[in-house]
C-alpha positions as CSV (number, residue, x, y, z in Angstrom):
1,M,-0.1,-0.1,0.1
2,H,1.7,3.4,-1.0
3,L,-0.8,5.7,1.2
4,K,1.2,8.5,2.6
5,F,-0.1,8.7,6.4
6,A,0.9,11.9,8.8
7,T,0.5,11.7,12.4
8,N,-1.6,14.1,14.2
9,I,0.3,15.2,17.1
10,S,-2.2,17.2,18.5
11,F,-4.4,14.4,19.0
12,M,-1.7,11.4,19.4
13,F,1.2,10.8,21.3
14,Q,-0.3,12.8,24.0
15,E,1.9,10.6,26.4
16,L,4.1,13.8,26.0
17,P,3.7,16.9,27.3
18,S,4.5,19.2,24.3
19,L,4.0,19.1,20.4
20,S,8.2,19.6,20.0
21,A,8.8,16.4,22.3
22,R,6.7,14.4,20.1
23,Y,8.3,14.6,16.5
24,A,10.7,12.2,18.2
25,S,8.1,9.1,19.2
26,V,6.6,10.3,15.4
27,K,9.6,9.1,13.8
28,K,10.5,5.8,16.1
29,A,6.9,4.6,15.5
30,G,8.0,4.5,11.6
31,F,6.1,7.6,10.0
32,Q,7.2,9.9,7.8
33,Y,5.1,12.5,7.6
34,V,3.4,14.6,10.5
35,E,0.6,17.3,11.2
36,L,-0.8,19.2,13.8
37,A,-3.5,21.5,14.4
38,F,-2.5,24.7,16.7
39,P,1.2,25.2,17.3
40,Y,1.2,28.6,18.5
41,G,1.3,27.8,22.0
42,E,4.8,26.8,21.7
43,E,8.2,28.9,20.8
44,I,8.5,28.7,17.2
45,N,11.9,27.9,16.9
46,T,11.6,25.4,19.8
47,L,9.4,23.5,17.0
48,K,11.4,24.0,14.1
49,A,14.4,22.4,15.7
50,A,12.5,19.3,16.8
51,K,10.8,19.0,13.6
52,E,14.1,19.3,11.9
53,E,15.8,17.0,14.2
54,S,13.3,14.2,13.5
55,G,13.5,14.2,9.8
56,L,9.7,14.0,9.5
57,E,7.9,16.5,7.2
58,Q,5.1,18.7,8.3
59,V,2.7,18.6,5.9
60,L,-0.5,20.3,7.9
61,I,-1.1,23.1,10.3
62,N,-4.3,25.1,11.3
63,A,-4.2,28.5,10.5
64,Y,-4.5,31.0,14.1
65,P,-8.0,29.9,15.5
66,G,-8.4,32.7,18.0
67,N,-8.8,32.6,21.6
68,V,-9.9,28.8,22.1
69,A,-10.2,29.6,25.7
70,N,-13.2,31.4,25.1
71,G,-14.9,29.3,22.6
72,D,-13.3,30.7,19.6
73,L,-12.5,27.6,16.9
74,G,-11.5,29.9,13.7
75,L,-12.1,33.2,12.5
76,A,-12.8,33.3,8.8
77,A,-16.2,33.8,9.1
78,L,-16.5,36.0,11.7
79,P,-17.9,39.7,10.0
80,D,-16.3,41.5,13.1
81,R,-12.9,40.0,13.2
82,V,-11.7,40.5,9.7
83,Q,-8.5,42.6,10.5
84,E,-7.8,39.9,13.4
85,F,-8.3,37.3,10.6
86,K,-5.6,38.7,8.0
87,E,-3.2,39.9,10.9
88,T,-3.2,36.4,12.2
89,L,-2.3,34.6,9.1
90,E,0.7,36.1,8.9
91,K,1.6,34.5,12.2
92,S,0.3,31.4,10.6
93,I,2.5,31.7,7.6
94,E,5.5,32.5,10.2
95,Y,5.0,28.9,12.1
96,A,4.1,27.4,8.4
97,N,7.3,28.6,6.5
98,A,9.3,27.4,10.0
99,L,8.2,24.0,9.6
100,Q,8.4,24.2,5.9
101,C,4.7,23.4,6.1
102,K,3.1,23.5,2.6
103,R,-0.9,23.5,3.5
104,M,-3.0,25.3,5.9
105,H,-6.4,24.7,6.8
106,L,-8.4,28.1,7.6
107,M,-11.1,27.4,10.0
108,A,-14.3,29.4,9.7
109,G,-15.1,29.6,13.4
110,K,-18.9,29.2,14.9
111,I,-21.9,30.7,14.8
112,P,-23.0,33.5,17.7
113,P,-25.7,32.1,19.6
114,G,-28.9,34.6,18.1
115,T,-27.3,35.1,14.5
116,S,-30.6,35.9,11.9
117,N,-30.7,34.5,8.4
118,E,-29.3,37.9,7.4
119,G,-26.5,37.6,10.0
120,L,-25.4,34.1,8.4
121,Q,-25.8,35.6,4.7
122,K,-23.5,38.4,6.2
123,M,-21.2,35.7,7.6
124,M,-21.0,33.6,4.1
125,E,-20.0,36.6,2.2
126,T,-17.2,37.0,5.2
127,Y,-16.3,33.7,4.8
128,K,-15.8,34.1,0.9
129,S,-14.1,37.2,1.1
130,N,-11.6,35.7,3.5
131,I,-10.9,32.3,1.9
132,K,-10.1,34.4,-1.5
133,Y,-7.8,36.6,0.3
134,A,-6.1,33.9,2.5
135,A,-5.7,31.5,-1.0
136,D,-4.0,34.9,-2.8
137,R,-1.5,35.2,0.5
138,L,-1.0,31.7,1.0
139,Q,0.4,31.1,-2.9
140,K,2.6,33.6,-2.6
141,E,4.2,31.5,0.6
142,G,3.7,28.4,-2.0
143,I,1.2,27.2,0.5
144,L,-2.0,25.3,-0.4
145,A,-5.6,26.9,1.3
146,L,-7.4,24.2,2.6
147,I,-11.0,24.6,4.2
148,E,-13.0,21.8,6.0
149,P,-16.4,20.9,7.0
150,V,-16.7,20.1,10.7
151,N,-19.4,18.1,12.0
152,N,-21.7,19.9,14.4
153,K,-23.6,17.1,15.6
154,I,-20.7,15.7,17.8
155,S,-17.2,17.8,17.5
156,A,-18.3,21.4,17.1
157,P,-21.7,22.4,17.5
158,G,-22.6,25.9,16.3
159,Y,-19.5,25.3,13.7
160,F,-20.1,27.9,10.4
161,L,-19.0,25.3,7.9
162,Y,-20.6,21.8,8.9
163,S,-22.1,20.2,5.6
164,P,-19.4,18.6,2.9
165,S,-21.9,19.5,-0.1
166,Q,-21.4,23.1,1.3
167,G,-18.1,23.3,1.2
168,L,-17.3,21.5,-2.1
169,D,-19.5,24.1,-3.4
170,I,-17.5,26.9,-1.8
171,V,-14.4,25.5,-3.6
172,K,-16.1,25.2,-7.0
173,E,-17.5,29.0,-6.7
174,I,-14.5,30.7,-5.4
175,N,-12.2,28.8,-8.5
176,H,-9.0,29.5,-6.9
177,P,-6.0,27.6,-8.0
178,N,-4.9,27.5,-4.6
179,L,-7.8,26.4,-2.9
180,K,-8.7,22.9,-2.0
181,L,-11.0,20.8,0.2
182,Q,-9.8,19.3,3.6
183,F,-11.6,15.9,3.2
184,D,-12.1,14.6,7.0
185,I,-13.6,10.8,6.6
186,F,-14.9,11.4,10.2
187,H,-17.1,14.4,9.4
188,V,-18.0,13.4,6.4
189,Q,-19.2,10.4,7.9
190,I,-21.1,11.9,10.5
191,M,-22.5,14.6,8.4
192,A,-23.2,12.9,5.3
193,G,-22.2,9.3,5.1
194,N,-22.4,7.7,1.5
195,L,-18.5,7.8,1.3
196,T,-17.5,5.6,-1.8
197,S,-19.8,8.0,-3.9
198,L,-18.3,11.4,-1.7
199,I,-14.8,10.2,-2.5
200,K,-15.1,9.4,-6.3
201,E,-17.0,13.1,-6.4
202,Y,-14.6,14.8,-4.1
203,L,-11.3,13.5,-4.9
204,P,-10.6,16.1,-7.6
205,Y,-11.4,18.8,-5.1
206,V,-9.4,17.5,-2.3
207,G,-6.2,18.7,-0.6
208,H,-5.8,16.3,2.2
209,I,-7.9,13.9,3.8
210,Q,-7.9,13.0,7.2
211,I,-9.4,9.9,9.4
212,A,-10.8,8.6,12.4
213,Q,-13.4,6.0,13.3
214,V,-17.1,7.1,13.7
215,P,-18.4,7.5,16.5
216,D,-15.7,7.8,19.2
217,R,-12.7,9.3,17.0
218,H,-10.4,6.5,18.2
219,E,-8.0,4.2,16.1
220,P,-9.4,2.8,12.2
221,D,-9.4,-0.3,13.2
222,S,-11.9,0.2,16.4
223,P,-15.1,-0.9,16.8
224,G,-17.2,1.6,14.3
225,E,-18.9,2.6,11.5
226,I,-16.4,2.8,9.0
227,N,-14.4,0.5,6.9
228,Y,-10.9,1.4,6.7
229,P,-9.5,-1.2,4.3
230,Y,-12.1,-0.8,2.0
231,V,-11.8,3.1,2.2
232,F,-8.0,3.0,2.0
233,K,-8.3,0.2,-0.9
234,L,-10.9,2.9,-2.5
235,L,-8.1,5.9,-2.2
236,E,-5.7,3.8,-4.1
237,T,-7.9,2.7,-6.4
238,E,-8.7,6.6,-7.3
239,G,-5.2,7.5,-7.8
240,Y,-5.2,9.7,-4.4
241,D,-1.6,10.6,-4.0
242,G,-1.9,13.0,-1.1
243,F,-1.6,12.8,2.6
244,I,-3.7,10.8,5.2
245,G,-4.1,13.1,8.3
246,L,-4.4,10.8,11.3
247,E,-6.9,12.9,13.5
248,Y,-7.8,10.4,16.1
249,K,-7.5,9.8,19.7
250,P,-6.3,7.0,20.8
251,K,-7.7,4.7,22.9
252,G,-4.9,3.9,25.2
253,K,-1.0,4.8,24.9
254,T,-0.7,5.7,21.3
255,E,1.8,2.8,19.9
256,D,-0.4,0.6,21.6
257,G,-3.0,1.1,19.2
258,L,-0.8,1.1,15.9
259,G,-1.1,-2.7,14.7
260,W,-3.5,-1.5,12.1
261,F,-0.4,0.7,11.0
262,K,2.4,-1.6,11.0
263,G,-0.1,-4.5,9.7
264,L,-0.2,-2.2,6.2
265,S,3.8,-2.6,5.2
266,T,3.2,-6.4,6.1
């Protein structure tokens, strides 16, 4: 199997206290690629040194999300924070360049309680405008801009971009050469199902894939709704040559749950 799996160190190897401490363990476990959600809580040079020492390729980070402690989960769709979105994008670019990372997920953010239909329309206008801006800005740095529908049933109630079809429509409408869809199979299964058909339909617009089992977001071989051996074979058959991020929560110690990965190469 020739699929390229990237360990998400925001979810995995949490036995170690910091992101920077996790790179070496990822390499030891047999991976070549790594991704993470938010690197902004650690000093940039510390992360850079750990990544370089490990020899891993950093394939994805998320853009600065705002104040997560206050409930933020991205800024791109928030009309009153456009300037903050643009300013913090520069911080995100600084981290991406330090890690030699060529993909960035631009998180939409949450819908404020009580938002009217008119308010939702304004959020969509803001979102599209910010995504166009970011796609342009990131293109100058050689970084691919990604948007991802996130399920609002389990993981992120109130998240603005939750529908896979809406995400695809936005990518098609903006039609920017530096914008693609981040296709998280965990979120897509929860919101839409029909994985075989959607993978085939969406793949030409996909710039990154992530996986986890449904419903508990554990290892892909843990009990759940998704037949990942079938999905992996489908992705190979369809010619997917991008990365697959392991954005799952290990049931126990990370290394104890890697049997599925080690089995792929035997």
